[in-house]
C-alpha positions as CSV (number, residue, x, y, z in Angstrom):
1,M,8.2,19.7,-0.5
2,P,9.6,17.1,-2.8
3,D,9.2,17.7,-6.5
4,S,9.3,14.4,-8.2
5,G,7.7,13.2,-11.4
6,T,7.8,10.5,-14.1
7,E,6.9,10.7,-17.7
8,N,5.2,8.0,-19.7
9,R,7.3,6.5,-22.5
10,G,6.6,8.2,-25.8
11,P,6.6,6.4,-29.1
12,L,9.9,5.9,-30.8
13,R,8.7,8.1,-33.6
14,A,8.7,11.0,-31.1
15,A,12.2,10.0,-29.9
16,L,13.5,10.0,-33.5
17,S,12.6,13.7,-33.6
18,G,15.4,14.2,-31.1
19,L,18.1,13.4,-33.8
20,T,20.5,16.3,-34.1
21,T,21.9,17.6,-37.4
22,R,24.9,15.3,-36.9
23,G,22.6,12.3,-36.2
24,R,20.5,13.0,-39.3
25,S,23.7,13.3,-41.4
26,F,24.8,9.9,-40.1
27,L,21.5,8.4,-41.1
28,A,21.7,10.0,-44.6
29,A,25.3,8.9,-45.1
30,G,24.4,5.4,-44.0
31,A,21.5,5.2,-46.4
32,A,23.7,6.6,-49.2
33,A,26.4,4.1,-48.5
34,G,23.9,1.3,-48.5
35,V,22.6,2.3,-51.9
36,C,26.0,2.7,-53.4
37,A,27.1,-0.7,-52.0
38,Y,24.1,-2.3,-53.7
39,L,24.7,-0.6,-57.0
40,L,28.5,-1.2,-57.0
41,G,28.4,-4.6,-55.4
42,Q,30.8,-3.6,-52.5
43,P,29.9,-5.5,-49.3
44,D,32.5,-3.5,-47.3
45,L,30.8,-0.3,-48.1
46,L,27.5,-1.9,-47.0
47,R,28.9,-2.6,-43.6
48,I,30.2,0.9,-43.3
49,G,26.7,2.2,-44.2
50,A,25.0,-0.1,-41.7
51,L,27.3,1.2,-39.0
52,L,26.6,4.8,-39.8
53,A,22.8,4.2,-39.8
54,L,22.6,2.0,-36.7
55,L,24.8,4.2,-34.5
56,P,22.2,7.1,-34.2
57,L,19.3,4.6,-34.0
58,L,21.1,2.8,-31.1
59,C,21.6,6.2,-29.3
60,V,17.9,6.9,-29.7
61,L,16.9,3.6,-28.1
62,V,19.3,4.1,-25.2
63,L,18.4,7.7,-24.5
64,H,14.7,6.9,-24.9
65,R,14.9,4.2,-22.2
66,T,17.1,6.3,-20.0
67,R,14.9,9.4,-20.2
68,S,11.9,7.6,-18.8
69,R,13.9,6.1,-15.9
70,I,15.5,9.3,-14.5
71,T,13.7,10.6,-11.5
72,A,14.0,14.1,-10.0
73,A,13.2,15.6,-6.6
74,R,13.2,19.2,-5.4
75,Q,13.7,20.4,-1.9
76,L,12.9,24.0,-1.0
77,T,14.4,25.3,2.3
78,P,12.6,27.2,3.7
79,A,9.3,27.2,1.8
80,R,8.1,30.4,3.6
81,V,10.5,33.4,3.7
82,S,10.1,37.1,4.4
83,A,10.5,39.5,1.5
84,G,14.1,40.1,0.8
85,S,15.2,36.8,2.3
86,E,16.7,33.9,0.4
87,S,15.7,30.3,0.0
88,R,17.8,27.4,-1.2
89,V,16.5,25.0,-3.8
90,R,18.1,21.5,-4.1
91,L,17.6,19.4,-7.2
92,R,18.4,15.7,-6.9
93,L,18.6,13.4,-10.0
94,E,18.7,9.6,-9.9
95,N,19.4,7.1,-12.7
96,S,17.4,4.0,-12.0
97,V,18.3,2.2,-15.3
98,R,20.2,-1.0,-14.6
99,G,23.6,-1.2,-16.3
100,V,23.1,1.9,-18.4
101,P,24.7,5.2,-17.5
102,T,23.3,8.5,-18.7
103,G,24.9,10.8,-21.1
104,L,25.4,14.5,-20.6
105,L,22.4,16.1,-18.8
106,M,21.3,19.7,-19.1
107,L,18.8,21.0,-16.5
108,Q,16.6,24.0,-16.4
109,D,14.2,24.8,-13.6
110,R,11.4,27.2,-14.3
111,V,11.1,30.1,-11.9
112,P,9.1,33.3,-12.1
113,Y,10.8,36.4,-13.3
114,A,10.5,38.0,-9.8
115,L,12.8,35.3,-8.4
116,G,15.6,35.9,-10.9
117,P,16.8,34.2,-14.0
118,R,16.1,30.6,-14.7
119,P,18.8,28.4,-13.3
120,R,20.6,26.1,-15.8
121,F,23.0,23.3,-15.0
122,V,25.1,20.8,-17.0
123,V,25.5,17.5,-15.2
124,D,28.0,14.8,-16.3
125,R,27.0,11.2,-16.8
126,I,25.3,9.5,-14.0
127,E,26.2,5.9,-13.4
128,S,23.5,3.2,-13.0
129,G,21.8,3.7,-9.7
130,G,23.8,6.9,-9.1
131,R,22.6,10.3,-7.9
132,R,23.6,13.9,-8.5
133,E,22.6,17.0,-6.7
134,V,22.7,20.7,-7.7
135,S,21.4,23.7,-5.9
136,Y,20.6,27.4,-6.4
137,R,19.2,30.3,-4.4
138,V,16.1,32.4,-5.0
139,R,14.9,35.6,-3.4
140,S,12.2,38.2,-4.0
141,D,11.5,41.7,-2.7
142,L,7.9,41.2,-3.7
143,R,5.6,39.2,-1.4
144,G,3.4,36.6,-3.1
145,R,3.3,32.9,-3.9
146,Y,5.7,31.7,-6.6
147,P,5.7,28.3,-8.3
148,L,9.0,26.6,-8.8
149,G,9.1,24.2,-11.6
150,P,8.4,22.0,-13.5
151,L,12.0,20.9,-14.1
152,Q,13.1,20.5,-17.7
153,L,15.7,17.9,-18.6
154,R,17.7,17.4,-21.8
155,L,19.8,14.3,-22.4
156,A,22.5,14.0,-25.0
157,D,24.6,11.0,-26.1
158,P,28.4,11.2,-26.1
159,F,28.6,11.5,-29.9
160,G,26.2,14.4,-30.1
161,L,23.8,12.4,-32.4
162,V,20.6,12.7,-30.3
163,E,19.1,15.1,-27.8
164,L,15.9,14.2,-26.0
165,S,13.9,16.5,-23.7
166,R,11.7,15.7,-20.8
167,S,9.6,18.0,-18.7
168,F,8.5,16.9,-15.2
169,T,5.0,17.8,-14.0
170,A,5.5,18.5,-10.3
171,Y,6.3,21.9,-8.8
172,D,6.7,23.5,-5.4
173,V,5.4,26.8,-4.2
174,M,7.5,29.4,-2.4
175,T,5.6,31.8,-0.2
176,V,7.2,35.2,0.2
177,L,5.7,36.9,3.3
178,P,5.6,40.6,4.0
179,K,8.5,42.1,6.0
180,V,7.9,41.9,9.7
181,E,9.4,44.7,11.8
182,P,10.1,44.0,15.5
183,L,7.9,46.2,17.7
184,P,8.5,47.4,21.3
185,A,6.6,45.9,24.2
186,S,4.8,49.2,24.8
187,P,1.1,48.2,25.1
188,L,-1.7,50.0,23.2
189,G,-4.3,48.7,25.6
190,G,-6.6,45.7,25.6
191,D,-7.9,43.2,28.1
192,A,-10.3,40.4,27.3
193,A,-12.7,43.0,26.1
194,G,-10.1,45.0,24.3
195,H,-8.9,47.2,27.1
196,G,-6.2,47.2,29.8
197,D,-2.6,46.1,29.7
198,G,-2.8,42.8,28.0
199,G,-3.3,40.4,30.8
200,Q,-5.6,37.4,30.7
201,R,-8.8,36.8,32.6
202,T,-10.2,33.4,33.5
203,L,-13.8,32.4,33.0
204,A,-14.4,30.4,36.2
205,V,-17.3,28.0,36.2
206,T,-18.7,27.4,39.7
207,G,-22.1,26.2,40.6
208,D,-24.5,24.0,38.8
209,D,-26.7,26.5,37.1
210,D,-24.2,29.0,35.6
211,I,-22.2,26.6,33.5
212,I,-22.5,25.3,29.9
213,P,-21.6,21.5,30.0
214,R,-20.2,19.7,27.1
215,D,-20.4,16.0,25.9
216,Y,-18.3,13.5,27.8
217,R,-15.0,12.6,26.1
218,H,-12.9,9.6,26.6
219,G,-10.4,10.3,29.4
220,D,-12.5,13.0,31.2
221,D,-12.5,12.9,35.0
222,L,-15.7,11.3,36.2
223,R,-15.8,13.8,39.1
224,R,-16.5,16.5,36.5
225,V,-19.7,14.8,35.3
226,H,-22.7,17.2,35.4
227,W,-25.4,14.7,36.5
228,R,-28.4,17.1,36.1
229,S,-27.5,17.8,32.4
230,S,-26.7,14.1,31.9
231,A,-30.1,13.1,33.1
232,H,-31.8,15.7,30.9
233,R,-29.9,14.8,27.8
234,G,-29.7,11.1,28.3
235,A,-25.9,11.1,27.8
236,L,-23.0,11.9,30.0
237,M,-22.2,15.6,30.2
238,V,-19.2,17.2,31.9
239,R,-18.4,20.6,33.3
240,R,-16.2,22.7,31.0
241,E,-12.7,23.5,32.3
242,E,-11.8,27.0,33.2
243,Q,-10.9,28.8,30.0
244,P,-8.8,31.8,29.8
245,M,-10.3,34.7,28.0
246,K,-7.6,36.2,25.8
247,D,-7.2,39.9,25.0
248,R,-8.8,40.5,21.6
249,C,-7.4,42.7,18.9
250,T,-8.6,43.3,15.3
251,V,-6.1,44.5,12.8
252,L,-7.8,46.4,10.0
253,L,-6.1,46.6,6.6
254,D,-7.2,49.2,4.1
255,T,-6.8,47.6,0.6
256,R,-8.8,50.2,-1.4
257,R,-7.1,51.0,-4.6
258,R,-8.2,54.6,-4.3
259,G,-6.5,54.9,-1.0
260,Y,-3.0,54.5,-2.5
261,D,-1.4,56.3,-5.4
262,D,1.6,54.1,-6.2
263,D,2.7,50.5,-6.5
264,G,5.9,48.6,-6.0
265,P,7.9,47.2,-3.1
266,S,8.4,50.6,-1.5
267,S,4.8,51.8,-2.1
268,A,2.4,53.0,0.7
269,F,0.3,49.9,0.2
270,E,3.2,47.6,0.8
271,Q,4.1,49.7,3.8
272,A,0.6,49.1,5.2
273,V,0.7,45.4,4.5
274,S,4.1,45.1,6.2
275,G,2.7,47.1,9.1
276,A,-0.3,44.8,9.5
277,A,2.0,41.8,9.4
278,S,4.3,43.3,12.1
279,A,1.3,44.1,14.3
280,V,-0.1,40.6,13.9
281,A,3.2,38.9,14.8
282,H,3.8,41.2,17.7
283,L,0.3,40.8,19.2
284,I,0.2,37.1,18.8
285,A,3.6,36.9,20.6
286,R,2.0,38.8,23.5
287,D,-0.8,36.2,23.6
288,Y,-3.6,38.3,22.0
289,A,-6.5,36.6,20.2
290,V,-5.9,38.3,16.8
291,R,-7.8,38.4,13.6
292,L,-7.3,40.5,10.5
293,V,-10.1,42.2,8.6
294,T,-9.9,44.1,5.3
295,D,-12.1,46.9,4.1
296,T,-14.1,44.5,2.1
297,G,-15.0,42.5,5.3
298,A,-12.7,39.5,4.5
299,V,-11.5,37.9,7.7
300,L,-8.3,35.9,8.5
301,P,-8.3,33.4,9.9
302,E,-11.7,32.5,8.4
303,Q,-13.0,30.6,11.4
304,D,-12.5,31.2,15.1
305,S,-11.4,28.2,17.1
306,E,-12.4,27.4,20.7
307,R,-8.7,27.0,21.5
308,P,-6.8,28.6,18.7
309,D,-3.2,27.7,18.2
310,P,-1.3,31.1,18.1
311,T,1.3,29.8,15.7
312,E,-1.2,28.4,13.3
313,T,-3.3,31.6,13.5
314,G,-0.3,33.8,12.8
315,G,0.8,31.6,9.9
316,L,-2.7,31.7,8.3
317,I,-2.8,35.5,8.6
318,L,0.7,36.0,7.2
319,D,0.0,33.6,4.4
320,G,-3.1,35.7,3.6
321,L,-1.1,38.9,3.7
322,A,1.4,37.4,1.3
323,V,-1.2,37.5,-1.5
324,V,-3.5,40.3,-0.5
325,D,-4.2,42.7,-3.3
326,H,-6.1,46.0,-3.9
327,S,-9.8,46.1,-3.7
328,D,-12.1,48.2,-5.8
329,G,-14.2,49.3,-2.8
330,H,-14.9,52.9,-1.9
331,G,-15.3,52.6,1.9
332,F,-15.4,50.3,4.9
333,E,-19.0,49.1,4.9
334,G,-17.8,45.5,4.6
335,A,-15.5,45.8,7.6
336,R,-18.2,47.5,9.6
337,E,-20.6,44.7,8.9
338,T,-18.1,42.0,9.8
339,L,-17.0,43.7,13.1
340,S,-20.6,44.3,14.2
341,R,-21.0,40.6,14.7
342,R,-18.5,40.4,17.5
343,D,-16.8,42.9,19.8
344,P,-13.5,43.7,17.9
345,G,-11.6,44.6,21.1
346,L,-8.6,46.8,20.4
347,V,-8.7,48.0,16.8
348,I,-5.4,48.7,15.0
349,A,-5.9,50.0,11.5
350,F,-3.4,50.5,8.7
351,L,-5.0,52.9,6.3
352,G,-4.4,54.7,3.0
353,S,-5.8,58.1,2.2
354,V,-9.2,58.4,4.0
355,G,-11.9,60.8,2.8
356,A,-14.9,62.2,4.7
357,E,-17.3,59.3,4.0
358,P,-14.8,56.5,4.8
359,A,-13.9,58.4,8.0
360,E,-17.6,58.3,9.1
361,Q,-17.7,54.6,8.5
362,L,-14.5,54.1,10.5
363,A,-16.0,56.0,13.4
364,G,-18.5,53.2,14.0
365,L,-15.8,50.6,14.3
366,R,-14.5,52.0,17.6
367,Q,-16.4,50.5,20.5
368,R,-17.4,52.7,23.4
369,G,-14.5,52.6,25.8
370,G,-12.4,50.5,23.4
371,G,-9.0,51.5,21.9
372,A,-8.7,52.4,18.3
373,V,-5.3,53.3,16.7
374,A,-4.8,54.2,13.0
375,F,-1.6,54.4,11.1
376,V,-2.4,56.4,8.0
377,A,-0.1,56.3,5.0
378,A,1.3,59.8,4.6
379,G,3.1,61.6,1.8
380,Q,0.5,60.9,-0.9
381,L,-1.4,64.1,-0.7
382,D,-0.9,67.7,0.2
383,P,0.3,67.8,3.9
384,M,-2.6,70.2,5.0
385,L,-5.2,68.0,3.3
386,E,-3.7,64.9,4.9
387,E,-3.8,66.5,8.4
388,R,-7.4,67.5,8.0
389,R,-8.4,64.0,7.0
390,M,-6.6,62.5,10.0
391,E,-8.2,65.1,12.2
392,R,-11.6,63.7,11.2
393,L,-10.6,60.4,12.7
394,R,-9.2,62.0,15.9
395,E,-12.5,63.8,16.4
396,R,-14.2,60.4,16.5
397,G,-12.0,59.0,19.2
398,W,-9.2,57.4,17.2
399,T,-5.5,57.7,18.0
400,V,-4.1,58.7,14.6
401,L,-0.5,58.7,13.5
402,A,1.0,59.6,10.1
403,H,2.9,56.5,8.7
404,R,5.7,58.0,6.7
405,P,8.3,56.0,4.8
406,D,11.2,57.6,6.7
407,V,9.7,56.8,10.1
408,S,9.9,53.2,11.5
409,L,6.7,51.5,12.7
410,A,8.5,50.8,16.0
411,E,8.8,54.6,16.7
412,L,5.1,55.1,15.8
413,W,4.1,52.2,18.0
414,Q,5.8,53.8,21.0
415,S,4.2,57.2,20.2
416,A,0.8,55.5,19.9
417,S,1.3,53.8,23.3
418,R,2.1,57.2,25.0
419,Q,-1.0,58.8,23.4
420,T,-3.4,56.0,24.4
421,R,-2.1,56.1,27.9
422,G,-2.4,59.9,28.1
423,L,1.3,60.5,28.5
């Protein structure tokens, strides 16, 4: 997104504050020469004093005018990247002052600490109507949204008498998404009700009494007009088109702070977030209707669409995962309440450490005959205790796998596929 801004012209009094030590010395020397010329009656000394005093003032006027007429634009490519990937930032400066070139320009773009040191550039004079472009790269191993900018600009005259600063107001946002791991095509189950091999079913509408007509829209075929409903409503109604019922899947992400014992890019929580992002991207690519639910009951995307765009849905979920943080909850009551409003279909959960009470709450999330797979972060507790806690979920019909840092999610996905198919 372009980052451009302009700044209102400040009073000359503020511009005079940009005089350097050399510029102030010139003013003082000019004033002293003027006083001496008056006392001694030396007109030549007066001309020298006037030159010394007027030179820094002239530089102030020129830079003050130039500063307000320099425009800047920022281009971020791409604006959304995965953690560990780079993005290039291009800064373009343009001098729109007629007939007046700029002096030396010093640029500094504000970037968060997580993206690296602040980039600084020195740009030589820009002729009237000219442009200059500089670029730098940013990357982060931490997901999140990071503001880039505003750009700070410092102008200096060729004599080093004046330095004026300007700060633009506009900024761009770089979104760092969780890492997405490619997953194998091995299905975990799920038809339109959450079961099967991932095919689609079609809701056929035949007959006059078993359909739900909708309002007529411009361009609809008149042969699809439902006359009985039109007469009843007093407006044209048409039969709905056959609509495919997509396989449904709910990805559950455990964000409870008490479920994880560490932080950082390689923590178990980040592993769970990355796993959820990988599952969402994989399932959407296989044409599932996917939504993400956290332990608190938060849902992404927030609203279900009649004909959702898979690319848009995936983007909304990944953007939400880029900024998801720990919750202070103790269990999964919020998730259970949210999922009770609609059949969740296949449930794929990425969990932290799960105690007895949360395990009981998770048991109710699995629908009768539906699939439920849990990837539980391992390596945080005693191995025997972790196994007992995972066994609680298995007893309630879940397929449970230990998600260890040294085992890829792709391997676990294949193992889960074999278990859910009874192989």
